[in-house]
C-alpha positions in Angstrom: 0.1 -0.1 0.2 1.8 3.1 -1.2 -0.9 5.8 -1.0 -1.1 6.6 2.7 -4.8 5.8 4.1 -6.9 9.0 5.3 -9.1 8.9 8.1 -11.8 11.1 8.3 -12.2 11.3 12.0 -13.9 13.5 15.2 -12.2 13.3 18.3 -13.5 9.9 20.9 -16.1 9.1 17.6 -16.4 5.8 16.3 -13.4 6.8 14.3 -11.4 6.0 17.4 -11.4 2.3 17.0 -10.4 2.5 13.4 -7.7 4.7 14.4 -6.8 1.9 16.9 -6.4 -1.1 14.6 -4.5 1.6 12.4 -1.6 1.6 14.8 -2.0 -2.2 15.9 -1.3 -2.6 12.3 1.2 0.0 11.5 -0.3 1.1 8.3 0.4 4.5 7.6 -2.8 6.9 8.0 -2.9 10.3 7.3 -6.2 12.1 9.7 -8.9 14.9 8.3 -10.6 16.0 11.3 -14.1 16.4 10.9 -15.9 19.4 13.0 -18.4 18.7 14.6 -18.6 21.9 16.4 -19.5 23.7 12.9 -21.7 20.3 12.1 -19.3 19.6 9.1 -20.3 16.1 9.2 -23.4 17.2 7.4 -21.2 19.8 4.9 -21.0 19.2 1.1 -17.9 18.2 1.9 -17.8 15.4 3.6 -21.4 14.5 2.6 -19.4 14.3 -0.8 -17.5 10.8 1.0 -20.3 9.8 3.1 -23.8 10.5 2.5 -24.6 9.1 5.9 -23.1 12.4 7.2 -21.8 10.0 10.0 -17.9 9.2 11.0 -15.4 7.7 10.3 -14.7 7.8 6.7 -11.9 6.2 5.7 -10.0 7.1 2.1 -8.6 4.2 0.3 -6.6 3.0 -2.5 -10.4 1.4 -3.5 -12.1 3.9 -2.6 -13.5 6.0 0.1 -15.2 3.0 3.1 -17.9 3.8 5.4 -19.5 1.9 8.6 -17.2 1.2 11.0 -17.7 -2.1 10.7 -16.8 -2.4 7.3 -13.9 -0.4 7.8 -12.4 -2.7 10.4 -12.7 -5.6 8.0 -11.6 -3.9 5.4 -8.4 -3.3 7.5 -8.2 -6.7 8.8 -7.4 -7.7 5.2 -5.2 -5.7 4.9 -2.5 -7.9 7.6 -4.9 -11.3 7.3 -4.7 -12.7 10.9 -3.1 -10.0 12.8 -6.0 -8.4 14.6 -8.9 -10.7 13.6 -9.0 -14.7 12.6 -7.8 -15.2 9.2 -10.3 -17.1 6.9 -9.9 -20.8 7.8 -9.2 -20.1 11.5 -11.9 -21.7 13.8 -12.1 -18.9 15.8 -13.4 -16.6 12.9 -16.9 -17.6 13.0 -17.0 -16.7 16.1 -15.3 -13.0 15.6 -17.9 -12.2 12.5 -20.4 -12.9 14.8 -19.7 -10.7 17.8 -18.3 -8.1 15.3 -22.1 -7.8 13.7 -23.3 -7.8 17.3 -21.5 -4.6 18.3 -22.1 -3.1 14.8 -25.6 -4.1 14.7 -26.8 -4.2 18.4 -24.8 -2.7 20.4 -23.6 0.5 18.7 -27.9 1.3 17.4 -28.7 1.3 20.9 -26.9 3.7 22.2 -26.9 6.2 19.5 -30.6 6.0 20.8 -29.8 7.0 24.1 -27.3 10.5 22.6 -29.6 10.8 19.8 -33.2 9.9 21.0 -35.2 13.2 19.4 -33.8 11.1 15.5 -35.8 8.4 16.4 -39.4 9.6 18.6 -41.6 12.3 19.2 -40.1 14.5 22.8 -43.1 13.4 24.7 -42.0 9.9 24.0 -38.3 10.4 24.6 -38.4 9.1 28.4 -40.1 6.2 27.2 -37.3 5.0 24.6 -34.8 6.0 27.3 -35.9 3.9 29.6 -36.6 0.7 27.4 -33.1 1.4 25.1 -30.8 1.3 28.8 -32.6 -1.2 29.6 -31.6 -3.5 26.9 -28.5 -1.7 27.2 -27.8 -3.2 30.4 -28.5 -6.8 28.9 -26.6 -6.3 26.2 -23.8 -6.0 28.6 -24.7 -8.4 31.0 -25.1 -10.9 27.9 -20.7 -9.8 26.6 -20.4 -10.3 30.2 -21.4 -13.8 30.3 -20.5 -14.6 26.9 -17.8 -13.0 25.4 -14.4 -14.8 26.1 -12.6 -12.9 24.3 -12.6 -10.1 27.2 -10.1 -12.2 29.2 -7.8 -12.8 26.1 -4.3 -10.5 26.4 -4.5 -10.6 22.6 -6.3 -7.3 21.4 -8.3 -7.0 18.4 -11.0 -5.0 16.5 -14.0 -6.8 18.5 -11.8 -5.1 21.5 -11.2 -2.2 19.5 -14.7 -1.3 19.1 -16.2 -2.6 22.6 -13.6 -0.6 24.7 -15.1 3.2 22.8 -18.7 1.9 23.6 -18.1 1.1 27.5 -16.4 4.4 27.4 -19.3 6.3 25.6 -21.9 4.5 28.2 -20.1 6.5 30.9 -20.0 10.0 29.2 -22.5 10.9 26.9 -26.4 11.0 26.7 -28.2 13.3 29.0 -28.0 11.0 32.4 -25.3 8.2 32.6 -26.8 7.0 36.0 -27.8 4.3 34.3 -24.3 3.0 33.5 -22.2 1.7 36.0 -18.8 -0.6 34.5 -17.9 -1.5 38.4 -21.5 -4.3 37.8 -19.7 -6.0 35.4 -16.3 -7.3 36.0 -15.5 -9.1 33.6 -15.4 -5.7 31.2 -14.1 -3.7 33.7 -10.8 -5.6 33.7 -10.9 -6.0 30.0 -11.3 -1.9 30.2 -8.2 -1.2 32.9 -6.4 -4.2 30.7 -6.6 -2.6 27.4 -6.2 1.1 28.5 -2.7 0.1 30.0 -1.7 -0.9 26.3 0.5 0.9 24.1 -2.2 1.4 21.4 -4.5 3.3 24.4 -1.6 5.7 25.1 -1.2 6.5 21.7 -5.1 6.9 21.0 -5.0 9.2 24.1 -2.3 11.3 22.9 -3.9 11.9 19.2 -7.3 12.7 20.8 -6.4 13.7 24.2 -9.0 11.0 25.9 -7.3 10.9 29.6 -5.5 8.3 31.2 -8.2 5.7 32.5 -9.6 6.3 28.8 -12.0 3.0 29.1 -12.6 1.8 32.9 -13.0 5.0 34.1 -13.5 7.7 31.5 -13.6 11.4 32.0 -14.3 13.7 29.1 -11.9 14.3 26.1 -9.8 17.3 25.6 -8.7 17.0 22.1 -6.3 19.1 20.6 -8.4 19.9 17.8 -12.2 19.6 17.2 -15.4 18.2 19.3 -16.3 14.9 19.9 -20.0 15.8 19.9 
């Protein structure tokens, strides 16, 4: 790959797990800030790359790629077997199942708690939030009980994706009292172990995330841009 990849990102957005994957694979890349403070994600320049107006987008020799799970899978193909089981690996089936579960179940549920007005009328928002947060607690309990990869000292794209969403759960939305990571000991141990890695340190330096990025997150203080 001779042309550097370009990651269109905003700090503490879904682009963070793409950054982690790029760093883990040691693939050269450049970043292009999508300035959320001026709603640049819905501006004509960015929408020409990603008509959904969502972050991230990765510019590759094959063209722009969006959707976080799709970007992560594309990156694993650049160095097969490094951060996701390769074709033929018996762990690949479970890895795919968890990746798509994170992308299709956990991530959309969290978005509903962050932007409820996009989904329902104002009068119904409290009901939506109560139901969605209850579902999310069930999802985290499912991870706690069944995600064997939480205990794996190796890290890969499912770990990158989950760690980001644990962080978001503690920080964003109108009320975070519904979520306490201490109620999920395996998830908490995973968060502490991962945030101590060199990858997490690099991400912290790039996006101003704090020392306890995932286990006890604080609002970011990025060198550029805004998380919201």
